[in-house]
C-alpha positions in Angstrom: 0.0 0.2 0.0 2.8 2.5 1.0 4.7 1.3 -2.1 1.8 2.2 -4.3 1.4 5.9 -2.5 5.1 6.1 -3.0 4.7 5.4 -6.8 1.8 7.5 -7.2 3.6 10.5 -5.2 6.9 10.0 -7.2 5.0 9.9 -10.7 2.9 13.0 -9.6 6.1 14.8 -8.7 8.0 13.7 -11.9 4.6 15.1 -13.9 4.7 18.2 -12.4 8.3 18.6 -13.2 8.2 17.5 -16.8 5.1 19.9 -17.2 7.0 22.7 -15.7 9.9 21.8 -18.2 7.6 22.0 -20.8 5.9 25.1 -19.8 9.8 27.2 -19.6 10.3 25.4 -22.9 7.3 26.9 -24.7 6.8 29.8 -22.7 6.5 31.9 -25.7 3.4 30.0 -26.3 1.6 31.1 -23.0 -0.2 34.4 -23.2 -0.9 36.7 -19.9 -4.5 38.8 -20.4 -2.1 41.9 -20.6 -0.5 40.5 -24.0 -4.2 39.2 -25.1 -5.4 42.7 -24.3 -2.4 44.0 -26.3 -3.3 41.7 -29.3 -7.0 42.8 -29.4 -6.4 46.6 -29.4 -4.0 45.6 -32.0 -6.7 43.8 -34.2 -8.8 46.9 -33.5 -6.5 49.2 -35.3 -6.2 46.9 -38.3 -10.0 46.7 -38.6 -9.9 50.6 -38.6 -7.2 50.4 -41.4 -9.3 47.7 -43.2 -12.3 50.1 -43.0 -10.7 53.3 -44.2 -10.6 54.6 -47.3 -6.9 55.9 -47.2 -5.6 52.9 -45.2 -7.7 50.1 -46.8 -5.0 49.5 -49.7 -2.3 48.8 -47.3 -4.3 47.2 -44.5 -3.7 43.6 -44.0 -6.9 42.9 -42.4 -9.1 43.5 -45.3 -12.4 44.4 -44.0 -14.3 43.4 -47.1 -18.0 44.7 -47.6 -20.4 41.7 -48.3 -23.2 43.8 -49.0 -25.5 41.8 -46.6 -27.2 44.6 -45.0 -29.4 42.6 -42.5 -29.8 39.1 -40.2 -32.8 37.2 -40.9 -35.9 38.8 -38.8 -37.8 35.7 -39.0 -40.6 36.7 -41.6 -38.4 35.3 -44.1 -40.2 32.7 -46.4 -39.9 30.7 -49.5 -38.0 28.3 -51.8 -34.3 28.7 -52.3 -31.3 27.0 -54.1 -28.1 27.2 -52.0 -24.7 26.4 -54.0 -21.7 25.5 -51.6 -18.3 25.5 -53.3 -15.3 25.5 -51.4 -13.4 22.3 -51.6 -13.0 19.0 -53.8 -16.6 18.5 -54.0 -19.7 21.0 -53.6 -23.2 20.5 -52.4 -26.6 21.8 -53.9 -29.5 22.3 -51.6 -32.9 22.9 -52.1 -34.0 25.4 -48.6 -37.6 25.6 -47.7 -37.9 28.4 -45.2 -41.5 28.4 -43.9 -43.6 29.9 -40.9 -44.2 26.6 -39.3 -42.7 26.4 -35.9 -41.7 22.8 -35.6 -39.6 22.7 -38.7 -39.2 26.4 -40.1 -36.3 25.1 -42.5 -36.4 22.0 -44.5 -33.3 21.0 -46.7 -32.8 18.3 -49.3 -29.4 18.2 -50.7 -27.0 16.5 -53.0 -23.1 16.2 -53.4 -21.3 16.4 -56.6 -17.6 15.6 -57.1 -15.4 17.9 -58.7 -12.9 16.2 -61.1 -9.3 17.3 -60.3 -8.8 18.6 -64.2 -11.7 21.0 -63.6 -10.4 22.1 -59.9 -7.0 23.1 -61.3 -8.6 24.2 -65.0 -10.0 27.6 -66.0 -12.7 29.1 -64.2 -15.0 28.9 -67.3 -14.8 25.2 -67.1 -15.5 25.2 -63.2 -18.6 27.1 -63.6 -19.9 25.5 -66.4 -19.4 22.2 -64.2 -21.3 23.9 -61.5 -24.5 24.5 -64.0 -24.6 21.1 -65.3 -24.8 19.7 -61.8 -27.2 22.6 -60.9 -29.4 21.5 -64.0 -29.3 17.8 -62.7 -30.2 18.8 -59.5 -33.1 20.8 -60.4 -34.6 18.1 -62.7 -34.3 15.4 -60.0 -36.0 18.0 -57.6 -38.4 18.6 -60.3 -38.1 22.3 -60.1 -36.6 23.3 -63.7 -39.7 25.2 -64.7 -39.9 27.3 -61.4 -37.1 30.5 -61.4 -35.8 29.8 -57.7 -33.5 32.4 -55.9 -29.8 31.1 -55.7 -27.4 31.6 -52.8 -23.9 30.9 -53.7 -21.1 30.1 -50.6 -17.9 31.0 -52.0 -15.2 30.0 -49.3 -12.6 32.0 -50.8 -11.7 35.9 -50.2 -13.8 37.8 -52.7 -13.9 41.5 -53.1 -17.4 41.6 -54.0 -19.1 44.9 -55.2 -22.8 43.7 -55.5 -24.5 40.5 -54.3 -25.0 39.0 -57.6 -22.0 39.8 -59.8 -21.6 37.7 -63.1 -24.4 35.1 -63.0 -28.1 34.8 -64.1 -30.3 37.1 -62.7 -32.2 35.2 -60.3 -28.7 34.6 -58.5 -29.4 36.8 -55.5 -26.3 36.5 -53.2 -22.7 35.1 -53.5 -22.1 34.3 -49.7 -18.6 33.5 -47.8 -18.6 30.7 -45.7 -18.2 32.7 -42.5 -21.5 34.8 -43.4 -23.0 31.8 -44.1 -22.6 30.8 -40.4 -23.6 34.1 -38.9 -27.1 34.0 -41.1 -27.6 30.7 -40.3 -27.2 31.4 -36.6 -29.4 34.3 -37.2 -32.4 32.6 -37.9 -32.5 31.0 -34.9 -31.5 34.0 -33.0 -32.2 37.5 -34.0 -29.5 38.8 -31.6 -26.4 37.1 -33.6 -24.3 39.8 -35.5 -21.2 37.9 -35.7 -20.1 34.6 -37.3 -16.7 32.7 -36.8 -15.2 29.8 -38.5 -12.6 27.7 -36.3 -11.7 24.9 -38.3 -9.4 24.3 -41.1 -9.1 27.8 -41.3 -10.2 30.8 -39.2 -12.2 34.0 -40.3 -14.9 36.5 -39.0 -17.5 38.5 -40.0 -20.0 40.8 -38.1 -22.2 43.6 -38.5 -20.6 46.9 -38.9 -22.2 50.5 -39.1 -22.2 51.7 -42.7 -21.2 55.1 -41.6 -17.9 53.6 -40.9 -17.3 51.3 -43.9 -15.6 54.2 -46.4 -15.5 51.9 -49.3 -19.3 51.7 -49.7 -21.6 54.4 -50.5 -24.2 55.5 -47.8 -23.9 56.0 -44.1 -27.3 54.4 -43.1 -27.8 51.0 -41.4 -25.3 48.4 -41.2 -23.7 45.9 -43.6 -21.9 42.5 -42.9 -18.1 42.9 -42.9 -16.0 39.9 -43.9 -13.0 40.7 -42.1 -10.7 37.9 -43.5 -8.8 38.1 -40.5 -6.5 35.2 -41.1 -3.9 37.7 -42.8 -3.6 39.7 -39.3 0.0 40.0 -38.6 1.0 40.0 -42.3 2.6 43.4 -42.0 4.9 42.3 -38.9 2.4 43.6 -36.4 2.6 39.8 -34.6 6.5 39.3 -35.1 6.6 39.6 -30.8 4.5 36.7 -30.4 5.4 34.1 -33.5 7.9 31.5 -32.4 10.7 29.8 -34.4 7.9 26.9 -34.9 5.6 29.5 -36.7 8.3 30.6 -39.0 9.1 27.2 -39.6 5.6 26.5 -40.8 5.2 29.8 -42.9 8.5 28.7 -44.7 7.2 25.3 -45.4 3.8 26.9 -46.8 2.4 27.5 -50.1 2.0 30.9 -49.3 5.1 32.2 -47.3 4.4 35.6 -45.9 0.5 35.3 -45.9 -2.2 34.6 -43.7 -0.1 34.4 -40.5 -2.8 34.9 -38.1 -4.6 31.8 -39.4 -1.1 29.9 -39.3 -1.0 30.1 -35.4 -4.5 29.6 -34.6 -6.7 27.5 -37.4 -7.1 23.5 -37.7 -4.9 23.1 -40.9 -1.5 23.9 -39.5 -2.1 22.7 -35.5 -0.3 19.3 -36.0 2.4 20.2 -37.8 3.3 22.8 -35.1 2.8 19.9 -32.5 5.0 17.7 -35.1 8.0 20.6 -35.4 8.3 21.1 -31.3 8.6 17.2 -30.8 11.1 17.0 -33.3 13.0 20.1 -31.9 12.6 18.2 -28.2 13.9 14.9 -29.1 16.9 16.6 -30.5 17.5 18.3 -27.5 16.8 14.8 -25.6 14.1 16.1 -24.0 11.8 13.6 -25.1 12.1 10.0 -26.6 15.4 9.6 -25.3 16.6 11.3 -28.2 15.4 9.1 -30.8 14.4 10.6 -33.9 12.5 8.3 -36.5 12.0 9.4 -40.4 8.1 9.1 -39.6 8.6 12.2 -37.0 10.5 13.9 -39.5 8.0 13.6 -42.2 5.5 16.6 -42.6 1.8 15.9 -42.4 2.2 12.8 -39.9 0.8 14.5 -37.1 -2.9 15.8 -38.1 -4.9 18.1 -36.0 -7.4 15.1 -35.3 -4.5 13.6 -33.8 -3.9 16.5 -31.4 -8.0 16.5 -30.4 -7.5 12.9 -29.5 -4.6 13.1 -27.4 -6.0 15.8 -25.4 -9.4 13.8 -24.7 -9.2 13.4 -20.8 -9.9 9.7 -20.4 -8.4 8.0 -23.6 -6.0 10.5 -24.4 -2.8 9.1 -22.8 -3.7 5.9 -24.4 -4.3 7.6 -27.8 -1.3 9.3 -27.8 0.9 5.9 -27.0 -0.7 4.7 -30.4 0.0 7.4 -32.2 3.5 7.9 -31.1 4.1 4.2 -31.4 3.1 4.4 -35.2 6.0 7.2 -35.4 8.5 4.5 -33.8 9.5 6.6 -31.5 8.9 4.0 -28.6 7.6 6.2 -26.1 7.6 6.3 -22.3 4.6 7.2 -20.2 6.3 10.5 -19.5 6.7 10.9 -22.8 2.8 10.5 -23.4 2.5 12.8 -20.3 4.6 15.5 -22.1 3.2 15.2 -25.5 -0.4 15.8 -24.0 0.9 18.6 -22.5 2.6 20.2 -25.6 -0.9 19.6 -27.5 -2.6 21.2 -24.6 -0.6 24.5 -25.1 -0.7 24.5 -28.9 -4.6 24.4 -29.2 -4.8 26.8 -26.0 -2.8 29.3 -27.7 -5.1 29.1 -30.7 -8.3 29.7 -28.3 -6.3 32.3 -26.6 -5.6 33.9 -29.9 -9.2 33.7 -31.4 -10.7 35.2 -28.1 -8.0 38.3 -28.4 -9.5 39.0 -32.3 -12.9 38.1 -31.3 -12.7 40.2 -28.7 -11.5 43.1 -30.6 -14.8 42.8 -32.6 -17.1 42.8 -29.6 -15.4 45.8 -28.1 -16.2 47.4 -31.5 -19.9 46.6 -31.2 -20.2 47.8 -28.0 -18.8 51.1 -28.9 -20.7 51.1 -32.3 -23.7 50.8 -30.2 -22.8 53.1 -27.6 -24.3 50.8 -24.5 -22.8 50.3 -21.2 -23.2 46.4 -21.5 -23.3 44.6 -24.9 -25.6 41.8 -25.5 -25.1 39.9 -28.5 -24.8 36.3 -30.1 -21.6 35.0 -31.7 -22.2 32.0 -34.8 -19.6 29.5 -35.1 -18.8 26.8 -36.8 -15.6 24.6 -37.8 -14.2 21.4 -36.9 -12.0 22.5 -34.3 -14.3 24.2 -32.3 -16.6 21.3 -32.7 -14.2 18.4 -31.8 -11.7 19.4 -30.4 -12.2 18.6 -26.3 -12.3 21.6 -24.2 -11.4 24.2 -27.0 -15.0 25.7 -27.0 -14.9 25.9 -23.0 -11.3 27.8 -23.1 -12.5 30.2 -25.9 -15.7 31.2 -23.9 -13.9 31.8 -20.7 -11.2 33.8 -22.4 -13.4 36.1 -24.3 -15.8 36.7 -21.4 -12.2 37.9 -19.4 -10.9 40.1 -21.8 -14.4 41.8 -22.7 -16.4 41.6 -19.1 -19.0 44.2 -19.6 -20.3 41.9 -22.2 -23.2 38.8 -22.2 -22.1 36.7 -24.9 -24.1 33.8 -26.2 -22.2 31.3 -28.6 -24.3 29.3 -30.9 -23.0 26.3 -33.0 -24.0 26.7 -36.6 -25.8 23.6 -38.1 -24.9 23.1 -41.8 -23.4 26.4 -41.9 -22.2 27.6 -45.0 -25.1 26.1 -47.4 -27.8 26.9 -45.2 -26.5 30.1 -44.7 -26.4 30.7 -48.6 -30.1 30.0 -48.2 -30.6 32.1 -45.5 -28.9 35.2 -47.1 -30.6 34.6 -50.4 -34.0 34.6 -48.3 -33.1 38.0 -46.6 -31.6 39.4 -49.6 -34.8 38.1 -51.3 -37.0 39.6 -48.5 -35.2 43.0 -48.6 -35.6 43.5 -52.5 -39.0 42.6 -52.4 -39.9 44.6 -49.3 -37.7 47.5 -50.7 -39.6 47.5 -54.2 -42.9 47.4 -52.0 -42.0 50.5 -49.5 -40.7 52.1 -52.7 -43.8 51.4 -54.7 -46.0 52.8 -51.8 -43.7 56.2 -51.4 -43.8 56.9 -55.2 -47.3 58.2 -54.9 -45.9 61.2 -52.6 -43.1 61.7 -55.0 -44.3 64.2 -57.4 -42.9 65.1 -60.6 -42.1 69.0 -61.7 -45.4 68.5 -64.1 -47.4 67.3 -61.3 -46.2 70.3 -59.1 -46.8 72.7 -62.0 -50.7 71.4 -62.3 -51.1 72.1 -58.6 -49.7 75.5 -59.2 -52.2 76.0 -61.9 -55.0 74.7 -59.9 -54.2 77.1 -57.4 -54.2 79.9 -59.5 -57.8 79.0 -61.2 -59.3 78.9 -57.6 -57.4 82.1 -56.5 -59.5 83.7 -59.5 -62.8 81.6 -58.3 -62.5 83.2 -54.8 -61.7 86.6 -56.1 -65.0 86.8 -58.6 -68.5 87.7 -57.3 -70.3 85.1 -59.0 -68.1 82.5 -58.0 -66.9 83.4 -54.3 -69.6 81.8 -52.6 -68.6 78.3 -54.1 -64.7 78.6 -54.0 -62.8 76.4 -52.2 -60.0 79.1 -51.6 -62.1 82.1 -50.1 -59.8 85.0 -50.6 -61.1 86.8 -47.8 -60.8 91.0 -47.9 -58.9 92.2 -45.1 -59.3 95.9 -45.1 -55.7 96.3 -44.9 -55.0 98.8 -47.6 -51.3 99.4 -47.2 -48.1 98.2 -45.2 -46.4 100.3 -42.6 -44.6 103.5 -43.8 -42.5 103.9 -40.7 -44.7 106.9 -39.3 -46.7 104.8 -37.0 -46.6 106.1 -33.1 -48.2 105.4 -30.1 -49.3 102.4 -27.6 -51.7 99.7 -28.8 -53.1 96.5 -27.1 -52.8 93.1 -28.8 -54.8 90.1 -28.3 -53.8 86.9 -30.1 -56.1 83.7 -30.0 -55.2 81.1 -32.4 -54.8 77.8 -30.4 -54.9 76.4 -27.2 -52.8 79.2 -25.4 -54.1 82.9 -25.7 -51.8 86.2 -25.3 -52.5 89.5 -24.4 -49.6 92.2 -25.8 -48.9 96.1 -24.7 -47.1 97.1 -27.9 -45.2 100.6 -27.9 -44.2 102.0 -31.3 -42.2 104.6 -31.7 -41.4 106.6 -34.9 -39.1 109.1 -36.2 -35.0 108.7 -36.5 -35.1 106.1 -33.5 -38.0 103.9 -34.9 -38.7 101.5 -32.0 -41.2 98.6 -31.1 -41.0 97.7 -27.6 -43.5 94.5 -26.0 -45.2 93.4 -23.1 -47.1 90.3 -23.0 -48.4 87.5 -20.9 -49.7 84.1 -22.0 -53.2 82.4 -20.9 -54.5 79.1 -21.2 -57.7 78.1 -22.6 -59.5 75.2 -21.0 -60.5 72.7 -23.3 -64.0 73.4 -21.7 -64.0 76.8 -22.7 -63.2 76.1 -26.2 -65.7 73.7 -26.5 -68.2 75.5 -24.4 -70.6 78.6 -25.3 -69.5 81.5 -26.9 -70.0 83.6 -24.2 -67.9 81.9 -22.0 -65.3 81.9 -24.2 -65.4 85.8 -24.6 -66.0 86.1 -20.9 -62.8 84.4 -20.2 -60.9 86.2 -22.8 -61.8 89.9 -21.4 -61.2 88.2 -17.8 -57.4 87.8 -19.1 -57.4 91.4 -20.7 -58.3 92.4 -17.1 -55.7 90.9 -15.3 -53.3 91.9 -17.8 -54.2 95.7 -17.3 -54.2 95.2 -14.1 -50.6 93.6 -14.1 -49.6 96.7 -16.2 -51.3 99.4 -14.4 -53.0 100.8 -17.4 -56.6 100.0 -16.4 -57.6 103.7 -17.2 -56.5 104.2 -20.5 -59.1 103.6 -23.4 -56.2 102.2 -25.7 -56.5 101.0 -29.5 -56.8 97.6 -30.0 -56.1 94.9 -32.5 -57.5 91.3 -32.4 -55.4 88.5 -33.8 -58.3 85.7 -34.5 -56.6 82.9 -36.5 -59.7 81.5 -37.8 -61.6 81.7 -41.1 -63.4 85.3 -41.0 -65.5 87.1 -43.6 -64.5 90.5 -42.7 -66.8 93.4 -43.7 -64.5 96.2 -42.7 -61.4 96.4 -40.7 -63.1 96.1 -37.5 -65.6 93.6 -38.5 -65.2 89.9 -39.2 -68.1 87.5 -39.4 -66.8 83.9 -38.4 -66.8 81.5 -41.1 -66.0 78.0 -39.2 -64.1 77.1 -36.3 -60.8 75.0 -36.7 -57.9 73.6 -34.9 -60.5 72.3 -31.9 -62.4 75.2 -31.2 -66.2 74.6 -30.8 -67.9 77.3 -29.0 -71.5 77.5 -29.6 -73.1 80.5 -31.1 -70.2 81.9 -32.5 -70.0 80.7 -36.6 -71.6 83.7 -38.5 -71.5 86.2 -35.9 -69.1 89.4 -35.6 -66.5 88.3 -33.5 -65.3 91.9 -32.8 -69.2 92.8 -31.6 -68.8 89.3 -29.4 -65.7 90.8 -27.7 -67.1 94.5 -27.3 -70.1 92.6 -25.6 -68.1 90.6 -22.9 -66.2 94.1 -22.3 -69.2 95.7 -21.5 -70.4 92.7 -19.4 -67.3 93.4 -17.4 -68.1 96.9 -16.8 -64.2 97.1 -15.6 -62.5 99.2 -18.3 -62.9 100.3 -22.0 -61.2 99.5 -25.2 -61.1 100.6 -28.9 -61.1 97.8 -31.0 -59.7 99.1 -34.2 -58.9 95.9 -36.1 -59.5 92.0 -36.6 -56.0 90.8 -37.6 -55.7 87.0 -39.1 -52.0 86.0 -38.1 -50.9 85.6 -41.6 -51.4 89.1 -42.6 -49.7 90.1 -39.4 -46.5 87.9 -40.4 -46.8 90.0 -43.7 -47.1 93.3 -41.9 -44.2 92.6 -39.3 -42.0 91.9 -42.1 -43.2 94.7 -44.1 -42.2 97.0 -41.2 -38.6 95.9 -41.7 -38.5 95.4 -45.5 -41.0 97.4 -47.5 -40.9 95.2 -50.4 -42.8 92.6 -48.3 -46.3 91.8 -49.9 -46.9 88.3 -49.3 -47.3 86.5 -45.7 -46.6 82.5 -45.2 -47.7 80.6 -41.9 -46.2 77.1 -42.4 -46.7 75.8 -38.9 -49.2 74.0 -37.2 -51.7 75.3 -39.9 -51.1 76.4 -43.4 -52.0 79.8 -45.0 -51.0 82.7 -47.4 -52.0 86.4 -48.0 -50.9 88.9 -50.5 -51.4 92.7 -51.5 -53.9 92.3 -54.3 -55.2 94.8 -56.6 -58.7 96.1 -55.5 -59.8 96.2 -59.1 -59.6 92.6 -58.8 -61.4 92.2 -55.5 -65.2 92.1 -56.9 -66.9 91.5 -53.8 -65.4 94.9 -52.3 -66.3 98.4 -53.4 -63.5 100.6 -55.1 -61.0 100.0 -57.7 -58.2 102.2 -56.5 -55.2 100.6 -54.8 -54.5 97.5 -53.2 -55.8 95.4 -50.0 -54.5 92.6 -48.7 -56.2 89.2 -49.3 -56.4 86.5 -46.3 -56.5 83.4 -48.8 -57.3 80.8 -46.4 -55.4 78.2 -48.8 -56.0 75.4 -46.4 -59.2 74.7 -47.7 -57.9 74.3 -51.3 -58.5 70.8 -52.6 -61.9 70.7 -50.8 -63.8 70.7 -54.1 -62.1 67.8 -55.2 -59.6 69.4 -57.4 -56.7 67.6 -55.8 -57.6 64.4 -55.5 -55.4 62.6 -58.0 -52.4 63.0 -55.7 -54.2 62.5 -52.3 -53.0 59.2 -51.2 -55.0 56.5 -49.0 -53.1 57.6 -46.2 -54.3 61.4 -47.0 -57.7 60.0 -46.7 -57.0 58.2 -43.5 -56.1 61.4 -41.9 -59.0 63.3 -43.2 -61.3 60.6 -41.8 -59.9 60.5 -38.5 -59.8 64.3 -38.1 -62.5 66.8 -36.5 -63.3 68.6 -39.7 -63.9 65.6 -42.2 -63.5 66.7 -46.2 -62.4 70.3 -45.1 -58.8 71.8 -45.1 -57.9 69.1 -47.3 -54.4 71.1 -48.8 -53.7 72.0 -45.3 -54.0 68.3 -44.2 -51.4 67.5 -47.1 -48.7 70.2 -45.7 -49.1 71.2 -42.2 -47.1 70.4 -39.0 -50.5 69.4 -37.5 -51.2 66.8 -39.9 -47.4 65.5 -41.1 -46.8 63.3 -38.3 -50.2 61.9 -38.4 -50.0 60.5 -42.3 -46.5 59.2 -41.6 -48.2 57.2 -38.9 -50.6 55.8 -41.3 -48.1 54.4 -43.5 -46.1 53.1 -40.6 -49.1 51.4 -39.8 -49.7 50.1 -43.2 -46.2 48.6 -43.6 -45.8 47.2 -40.3 -49.3 45.2 -41.0 -47.6 44.3 -44.3 -44.7 42.8 -42.2 -41.9 45.3 -43.2 -41.4 47.3 -39.9 -41.4 46.4 -36.2 -41.4 42.6 -36.9 -45.2 43.2 -38.0 -46.2 43.7 -34.5 -48.4 47.0 -34.0 -47.6 48.4 -30.7 -50.4 50.1 -28.8 -48.1 53.6 -29.4 -48.6 52.8 -33.0 -52.2 52.7 -32.7 -52.6 55.9 -31.0 -53.5 59.0 -32.7 -51.3 61.9 -32.7 -48.5 60.4 -31.0 -46.2 61.5 -34.1 -45.5 64.9 -33.5 -44.0 66.9 -36.2 -41.3 67.7 -33.7 -40.5 64.3 -33.9 -40.1 64.1 -37.8 -37.7 67.3 -37.7 -35.7 65.5 -35.2 -35.7 62.1 -37.2 -34.9 64.0 -40.4 -31.9 65.9 -38.8 -28.5 64.8 -40.8 -26.6 65.1 -37.7 -28.7 62.2 -36.1 -27.1 58.9 -36.5 -29.4 55.8 -36.6 -28.9 55.1 -33.2 -30.5 58.4 -32.1 -33.4 57.5 -34.5 -33.9 54.6 -32.7 -33.8 56.2 -29.5 -36.5 58.6 -30.6 -38.7 55.7 -31.6 -38.0 54.0 -28.6 -39.3 57.2 -26.4 -42.0 56.5 -28.3 -42.7 52.8 -27.3 -41.8 51.5 -31.0 -38.9 48.8 -30.6 -37.1 49.1 -33.9 -34.1 47.5 -35.4 -31.5 49.4 -37.2 -33.2 48.5 -40.6 -36.7 49.9 -39.3 -35.0 53.1 -38.4 -33.8 53.5 -41.9 -37.3 53.1 -43.5 -38.8 55.4 -40.7 -36.6 58.1 -41.5 -37.0 58.0 -45.7 -41.0 57.6 -45.2 -40.6 61.0 -42.8 -38.2 62.6 -45.4 -41.0 61.7 -48.4 -43.9 63.2 -46.5 -42.1 66.4 -45.2 -40.8 66.9 -49.1 -44.1 66.2 -50.7 -45.5 69.1 -48.0 -42.9 71.4 -48.7 -43.5 70.7 -52.8 -46.8 71.3 -52.8 -46.8 74.5 -50.4 -43.7 76.0 -52.7 -46.3 75.2 -55.7 -49.1 77.2 -53.8 -46.5 80.2 -53.2 -45.4 80.1 -56.9 -49.1 80.7 -57.8 -49.2 83.6 -55.6 -46.3 85.7 -56.8 -46.7 84.6 -60.6 -50.4 86.3 -60.0 -48.7 89.3 -58.5 -46.5 89.6 -61.2 -48.9 89.7 -63.8 -51.3 92.2 -62.1 -48.5 94.7 -62.4 -47.8 93.5 -65.9 -44.1 92.8 -65.4 -41.6 90.6 -67.2 -39.8 90.0 -63.8 -40.7 90.5 -60.1 -38.5 91.1 -57.2 -40.8 90.3 -54.2 -40.4 89.5 -50.2 -42.5 86.9 -48.3 -42.6 86.9 -44.4 -42.8 83.7 -43.1 -43.7 82.1 -39.9 -44.7 78.8 -38.6 -42.5 76.1 -36.7 -42.6 73.8 -39.9 -40.7 76.2 -41.6 -38.4 77.5 -39.0 -37.7 74.2 -37.2 -37.9 71.6 -39.9 -34.2 70.6 -41.0 -35.3 70.8 -44.8 -38.6 72.1 -45.3 -37.5 75.9 -45.9 -34.9 74.5 -48.3 -37.1 72.3 -50.6 -39.9 75.1 -50.5 -37.4 77.8 -51.7 -36.4 75.5 -54.6 -39.7 74.7 -55.4 -40.9 78.4 -55.9 -37.8 79.3 -57.6 -38.4 76.3 -60.3 -42.2 76.9 -60.6 -42.2 80.8 -60.9 -38.8 81.4 -62.6 -39.8 85.0 -63.4 -40.0 85.9 -60.2 -37.2 86.7 -57.6 -38.4 85.6 -54.5 -36.6 86.8 -50.9 -38.0 85.1 -47.7 -37.9 86.9 -44.4 -38.6 85.2 -41.0 -41.3 86.9 -39.2 -40.7 87.9 -35.3 -44.0 87.8 -33.8 -46.6 88.4 -36.6 -49.7 87.9 -34.4 -48.4 90.0 -31.6 -46.4 93.2 -33.2 -48.4 92.6 -36.3 -51.8 93.2 -34.7 -50.3 96.2 -33.1 -48.9 97.3 -36.6 -52.1 96.8 -38.4 -53.7 98.6 -35.4 -51.1 101.4 -35.9 -51.7 101.7 -39.7 -55.7 101.4 -39.0 -55.6 104.5 -36.8 -53.5 106.3 -39.3 -56.0 105.6 -42.1 -59.0 106.7 -39.7 -57.2 110.1 -39.3 -56.7 110.5 -43.0 -60.3 109.6 -43.8 -61.4 112.2 -40.9 -59.4 115.0 -42.4 -60.6 114.4 -45.8 -64.1 114.6 -44.8 
């Protein structure tokens, strides 16, 4: 018993001693975490070089774009053919992708041999052979008449320029085997965004942000990059960790100086590395008592499968004895232990090196996403990873140590390359089909120049109808006279009160206008809310509330005793009979107060002031905010004779010749006309450019059938149009994985400010995703691209049709004055115009294109409804004095 224990003790001592010697001998093959982190950082730098336009030509890690822009999202279905070419024979598969939960992917395949003369012959011969085999396969499958999409796995470095170069039109995709692996795993786990092969060769691919890929145009979305990492170190950057054995392997290879990382880490060279180490150790008398046999000196006698067998825990030593005996070196038990340890060190180094490069990819993904913790899946294939004992466990552990702030799931790919080719094909097919249908949907919003000229022509016709006495009543564009007969001339002077009612808030302002050399406008104001119950209550309640607010303001300013002239900005369609009398045609913007429509709102205000019995006011003018906008700008720039609001609502006004305004007496001079152009199209004249989405927005609105032009181009409705399109695209399975969230069902969720944010050029897709997440929409990268395009298309049309309307107005003024060329300024206000990143530019461009004989300058208005109302009141007071003097 004691003897046996002593023997065991002696053996353990011997074993430890032996292993320590080998550790020392192969010290340069064992890496600390510091070294691995250093290798990881070097690889990161190489990746960046490969992605950069100027650095790519000299980069060793080529970072090839694959033009695979999306991983499977689970909605793929169809019948596909996959070709897998990458060795002495190739496989053809028929892959059916269905939505059957039990068996979503069904495959039938056949292997075809490739004769040597063809393998080593010309490319033409090779592809002719492939085509023959494909024909044979399709005949057997009885699918000759079907034009099925084909995916092609090609396991050699390819510089791709598109997915389907050089083949028949229905070849959808040429796929690298690494990408195939990622896609296969991606079908089972949608988080999968990295693919690695650790087998005879080694390589990796991952989803990179397009904005970082200089070699491909566009910066929206992601694309899979085939790193071709086997060439890492070909520029000498790994010299400090390469050993004499690595150099010897390289010298004896078919491609010296190339694929140096692959030669250190892949299965193809592992057996040979072990053999070279054993030869050297035997020569130095450290193994086999110095015996060296011709077999041991023969290249290829130790294969990677032998290394795997030797490392197995239970039968490894026995296998080692068998393998070494075949080599004739007469091994002892200690020799077998030592050789097992050498194998472990070599395979462990491979796992470590691949952990470092994979760590580089994972840390880059984490950075790209801007997350604190990365959650991702890595799809893996390859004989070394699958067959080698301990390899996978070592790789997983090291990766978790090198990239601690990540949760990485490793997913083994099944029949990776071929099924992957079918997956890439399925995804390419889905994306192509999807893109085609999305473009078809958005095409209705993309108006040609001739369509826009038609909109301009119709607006002009509607303007004429609104101005003529006999057609004014039926006209959609009402062309309401405002009795504002001139713009400010600079002589305006005095203190004026202004009221501004046009939405859920209401303002009272005191405006002090001073004329002369030191012209100035000083303003004080206070904002009051209008509760919804007042907006939708009785007329008396609404006007009593307004007067109550005026009273509070006069107290606040200490001006209760003065009888101030007042201008009332009332931003609703009004039929004015004089400067200080306006009959409300119809409420808009959610107002519904009873007993107001058809009444003079100035009278309603005067009566409410009387009821209050606290102060007196001289109501001089009722003002539309569009006119106020024009007046404010005209005070600064005398050539301003047009006003435009492009905000929550949309409207325009301009100075028309009195002779053309048939519903007002007198032919001399000009008068500002409030167009109320939001109602353009209410008679059906825009139906040919209205889409199903415009109709849905109209049907869900408070005033169905009214303000149709405004519903196509104003801020209040653009978000709704976008929401309707997104719902439709989601129903059709193109967005949000086909799931319509509660948020998306909510009216008004898509405020125009979100459109402005989403369309901002400075926003990366990550930020677009963040905005969508705020809205409770869990979007992928692809979703974000689609949403951004939808927003852009809807707002572009809005700016264009608004521009077409404005082109009609300025051309009318030019013709009124009999000019070949008109220089004019338009005063503009409104959040859409001011805040949207592209609206104003597209609007200006459209006006220029559609009214080439007009040189239009646009001036931003400052507070048209407040300052403008005061200026109209001041001009009105001046007008009254002049009339009094004439009498």
